[in-house]
N, C-alpha and C positions, 0 to 999 in steps of 0.2 A: 313347536317353536311359535311364540306369540308375535305380535306386530312390533316391527323395529322401526324407529325413526331415524332418518338421516338428514344431513344438511347438504345442499347442493355445493359442489366446489365453487370457488369464487368466480371462475370464468363462466360457468353455466349460469350463475345467478345474474351476472351483468348481461349476458346474451338474452336471457329470458326476459329481463326487465325491458330491454329494447324491443323484442318481439311483442311482448304483451301491449305495448303502446303503439300498436298499429304501424309496425315498420313497413309492412308491405301494402301496397295500394290494392292489391287482389288477394283478399283473404282466403279465397277458395283454394289457393295452392297448398293449404294444409291437407286437403284430400289427396292431392297428387303426391305429396311426400309420404303419406301413410300407405298408399298403394305402391309407391316405388320401394319402400322398405319391405312390404309384403312380398313383392315380386323377388327381391334379393334373397329373402329367407327361403322361398321355394327353390330358387336357383341353387343355393348352398346345400339344401337337403337332397336335391336330385344328384348333385355330384357326390356327396357323402354316401348315398345309397349304392353308387357304382361298386364300392368295396364292402358295403355292409347293407345288403338288400333288405334286412330285416327292419331297417328303420322306416320303411315305407309300406310294410306289409299290411295288406288289408285296406289301404287307402293310397293308391298310386297315382290317382289323378288329382293334380294341383289346381287350386282354385282360390280366388279372393272374393269374399262375400261382404257386401254392404247392406246395412239395414238401418231403419229409422224407427225411433219410438217417440211419437209426438207427445204422448202424456209425460213421460219421463224427461223429454227434451234432450235426447241423446242420438248421436250418430255413431255407428259401430262399423269398424273395418276389421274382418277376421281372415286369417289364412291358415293353411295347413302346412306351413313350411317347417323349418328346422327348430323354431321355438327357442326359448332361453331358459337357463338355469338361474338360480338365485344370484350367483356370482355374476352371471351375464347381466342381469338386470341392473345391478348396482354399478357395474362397469360401464355399460352402454347408455344408461338413462340418468346416471348421477354424475358422470364426468364426460368430458369431451377427450377421448384418448387420441388426440391428433397432434402431430408435431407442430410446434410453433404456435400453439394455442395461446400461451401466455403473451408472446410478442404480439399476436394479433389483437388480443383484448387490450393491450396497452395503447394500441393505435386508435381505439374507439374514443371519440372526442366529446360525445354528447350532442354534436351537431348532427340532426336527423338526416340531412341530405348526404353528408360524407359518410356517416355510419351506414347508411342503406347501401351505398356502394361496396363498403368493406364486407358487410354481412353477406351481400350477394356473392362476393368472391369466396367467403368461407363456406356458406351453406349451413343451414340449421337442421334440416330434415325434421325429425320427430318433434322438436321443440316448437315448430310453427303451429302446432295444434293450439298452443296457448294464445294465439291471435284470437280465437273464437271460443276458447273453453274457459269455464269457471272451475272445472275439475277434470282430470284425465285419469282413467283406470286402464292398466295393462295387465291382462290375465294371460299367462303363458305357460306352456309346458314343453320341455325340451324333448326332441325325438329320442327315443331309447331310454327315457327316464319315466318315472311314475309320479313324481311330485310336480305340483303346479304351484305357481306363485303369483300374487297380486301386488302390483306397483300402483301407488296412488299419490297424486299431488295436485295442488292448486297452482303450481308454478310460482309460489311466492317465497321460495327459499328452502322448503323442506319437502321431503317425500317419505312414504312409508312402504315397507315390504312386509308381506305376511303370507302364510300359506293360503293357497287357493284350491279350487276344484275345477278341473277341466277334463273331460273324458278322453280326449284325444290330443295328439301333439299340435303344436302351432301357437299362434298368438292373436288375441282379441283386444283391439284398442277401442275403449268406449270414451267418446268425447261428450261431456255434459256441457252443453252450449250455454255461453254466458248470455246475459240480458242483451237483447237487440240483435241476435244472430239467428232468428227464426227461419231465415231464408234457406238454411241448410237442413231444415226438417222437410223440405219440399222434394219429393223423389224425382220429379222432373228436372229440378235444378241440379241434384247430384248426378243424374244421367248425363245432362249436358257438360258438366265438369269433366266427367270421365271420358267423354267423346272428344273433348277439346284437348285435355292434357295427357290422357293415358291410353289412347286407343293402340298405341304401339306395344303395350305390354303383352308379352306372348303367352300369358295365362289368363283363362276366362275370369273376367270381373263381373260377378253376378249381383244384381240388385234384388234383394229379397223383400218382397211386399207381403201384404196380408194374405192374398189369394194367388199370387203368382211369382215366378222368378224370371228375370229378364238378363240375358248376357249383353252387356253394354259395349264391349270392345270387339275388335276383329280377332283377337287372341292369336295372332301370327307374328312371329319376329319381323320387325320392320325391315331389317336388312335383307330378308329373303324376298321382298316384294320388288317389283320393277321400279326403277326410278321415276318413271312417268306417272306411276300410280301413287307417288308419295308427294304430298304438299310441303311447301317450305315451313308451314306451322308444325307439320308432323315431325319433320327433321329437328326443328328447334326443341320441341318437347322431348323428343328422345335424347337430345344433347342434355337437357336439364335432368332428365332421369339417369343417364349413364354417368354424367359428370358431377352430379349433385351440386349444381351450380345455378345461378339465376340470371347471368348475362345471356346474350344471344351469341351464336357462333359466328366468328369472323369468316371462317371457311369451312365448307363441308366437302368431304371426299368419300364418295360411295362407289366402290369398285368391285367387280368380281373377276377372278383370275382362273382360267380353266387350262388344263393341260396336264403335264407330268405331276405338277403340285397344283391343287385347286384350293382356293380360299376366297372369302369376301371380307372386305373391310368397310366399316362405316366410321370414319374418323372426323374429328372436329378440332379446329383451332379456335380457342377462346377469343373474345374481343377485348377482354380485360386480363391483366396479369394476375394469376393466382397469388394469394398472399404468402404461400409457402414455396415459391418457385425456386429459391435459392437455398433452402434448407437442405443439408446433406442427407438427413434421414428420410427425405420425401420419397414416397413410394410411386411406382408407375400409375398411370390413370387409364390405361387400355386394358380392357377385359379380354381374356381368351376364351373362346367357345370351341368346342369340336362337335360338329354335326348338331348345332343348336343347343348343346348341353354346355352349361357354364362350367369352366375348369378352374380358372384362378383370375384374381384381379391384381396379382402380385407377381407378374412374370417379367423378370428383368431382362431377359434375352429377346423379348419381342420388339421393342424399339430402343434405340440408343438413348443415353442419358441427355444428349443435346436436343432431343425431340420430346423431352418430358412434359412439354406443355400440351401435348396431344391428348384428347379424350376420345373415348369411343370403344369400339369392339373390333375383334378379328375372329372370324369363324372359319376353322380349318375343316376340310373334308378328309384329310389324309392322316392327321396325328391320331394316336390311339386314345380312346376315352379314359382308360384307367391308368394314365402315365403318372409316375411320381414327379414331384417338382425337380428332384435332382436329375432324373433321366431326361426330363423336359429340357433343361438347360443345355444338355449335350446333344440333343437330337438335331442332326443336320438339316432336317426339314424345317425346323424352327429358324435356323440361320438363313435358309433361302427365303422364307416368308419375311424376315426381318429385312434382308436386302432389297426385296421387291417393294416393301412399304416405304423404305427410306427414299429409294429412287422415285417412287410415285409422289411423295410429299415434296421432295425438292424440285421435281418438275413442275408441280402445280404452283409452288411459290415462285418459280421462275417466270411463269406466265403472269402472275400477278405483278411482279416487279417490272416486267416489260410493258405490260398493257395498261396498268393502273398504278403508277408510281406513287401518287399521293395516298391511295389506299394502303399500299404497301408500306409506306412510312409509319403508318399506325402500328402495323404488325411489327416492324423492326423496333420501334421504340419500346414495345412490350417485351419482345423475345430475342432481339438481336444479340444481346449479351449471352444468351444461353446457346443460341445456334453457333455463335463463334467457337464454342467449345469443341465443335466438330472439326475445326481447322487443325487442331493438334491431336485429337482423339481418333479421327477417322481418315486416314490417308486415301483410302479407296474413293471417298466421295468429296475429297478436299476441293477439287476443281469445280464441282457443282455447287458447294457451299460458297466458295469464293465468288462465283458468278452472281449470287443473290445477296452477298454481303454489302452493306452500305455504311458510309462514314460521314461524319461532319468534318469539314475543313475550314481553313482560315479564309477560303474564297467566298463564303457566303453562309446563309442559315440552312440551306437544303442539304439533302443527303446525296452523296455521289458514290459511284462504284469505283473500284480500283482501275478498271479500264478507262473510265472517264478521266481519272486523275492522271494516268500515264499518257493518255492522248493529248492532254493539254500541258504537259511538262514543257519547261522552256528550253530553247537551244542551249546545249551545253550542260543541262541538268542530267546527272547520271544516277541519282538516287531518288527513292520515295522518302520524303522527310516526315517525321512524326514527332509529336510531343504528347507526353502522358501526364494526367492529373485527375482529379476528382470531378471537375466540371468544366464544360467547354467554355463558359464565359470568362472564367478566371484564366484559362489557358490563352484565350485570344489576346489577353492584356499582358501576357508574360513579356518582360523586358528582353527575354531570350529570343524572341521572334522578331525584334525590331529589323535586324539585317535582312531576314526573310521577306518581311513586309516591304521594306525599302526597294527590294528588287522584283517584287510581285511574285515571289516563290511560294506556292501552295503547300500547306503542312496539314497532315492528318491529325485531328484531335482525338486522342485515344483516352476514353474516360472509364472504361470498364476494367475490373481486375483481370478478367480473362485475356486482355491484350498483352499482358506480360509474359503470357505463355505461347500464344499462337504466332506472335510476330517472330521471335527467334526460331521457332519450329519451322516457319515458312522461310525465312531468310531473305527471299527476294520474290518479285512478281514480274513476269515478262522481261527477265534478265535485268531488272532494275532492283538493287538491294535497298532493304529498309534501312534508314539511318536516323538515329535520334537527333533532333535539332538542338538538344541541350547538352550533348556530350562532346562538342567540339569536333574538329576534323572536317567541317563542312566547307568546302572550297567554293564559296559563292562567287568568286572572282571569274570563274570560268563560264558562269551562267549569264546569258544575255538577258539584262533586265527587261521585264514586261513592257515598261514604258519605252525603252529603246527599241524593243522588237515591234511594238506597235508603230513607232515613228518610221522604222525601216520598212515595215509593211505598207504604210501610206505612201512612202516615197517611191517604192517599187511599183505601187499601183499607178501613181501619176506618171511615172516613166513608160509604163505599158500603154497608157492611154495616149501619150504623146507619139509614141511609136506607131500607133495605129491611125494617126491623122493623115489624110491624103496630102500629097505635096502641093504646094502653091506655085503655079506656073506663071511666070511673067514674060511678057512680049519683049 
């Protein structure tokens, strides 16, 4: 088979154009992305070899090798992971096979500042090489196969695939540096990048020089280290690796549970909302490991859908290594791990909501609509979710809890009043709220589609039923108007003061 020429799909072309024009302020992240992909390839082969040991026969020690050719002006990253077939190359490097890609691309405006934020949510992985490359070559051979394939592109709209030659399995990415990118030919510079961004990778990253080899990273799983030994920067870079994202984590949860069931979790809550958060086909973003061996990144039973914004890993000591996906979903141990993770996450969110309400408001704006799905999906944890739920109301611009709302209900008010619509500003101006405003009755502003489900499922809170302010039947006459209540309160206060005055004695 000769060389075949392909055209990038439109979505890839647009993203490549943005990336090639220096989207990121730190171009060195291209190396981080190549190493992250190489690590994933090794993880996937290690798991595949549990049922087919022949795939790693003769070469069971995984490693990632970096090298520089100053004369050719190339940087190379090679791994001995699972590799790719010809079909894999076309699918993985010619398209972006991710849900919502088209909708994401349509949001790109050409405004570099706004597009940087969007691309950061999406993640571009391999395509980041074109920030520094005039040409990229990918030579790969899939484990268990004899054919090798060469993918080549300058990132300007087309790529070619041809037969290649590679003695062993794995993938080699050769980056032909563009003019002005000579800093990446410096081996010390590459070593510094690895130590900064990829020290957490649990596979040896070896820099191969002319006369020596140097292992650049600790090559131990980050989550197995003690928390006091891990810097905030290391946590952040692991989040970038496991989440394939570019923002910083809003919250990091690193815990180990020991006992009848033992596991470690290293979970992150993003600081920005992922672009595909509300797409129904969106997959989980928490990877499952068993005894440090990667098992799957598509385990629906590990965390509930209403916590789908979580990124990170869970490493179990008790689940079997060679368990099928079908058996895994039915394993009661997985259900217990899930229960523990949910309680831990909700407890940490409760701490944030109580101690740092302004910071928590940022989280709620990003993920509150998702978290509220748990109010009708998860009866076991409904009270915990209610305790950290926040709402906008007609009483002001801030967020309030249901407890706060109920505590400041007026005398004679028997219901929690709500109004639903697409945005809070329009709801505040609704003529249907004039009677409530006149009496100072606070109304919850419900602007998320999910509110249509959890409100009737809940029915009431602290024995106060939810009642729509727009459906009639609101007997406001029984409610003491806030202004009247304030006047009555001031009058009672003056009366108490007079009663405490000492008597005046006259001769």
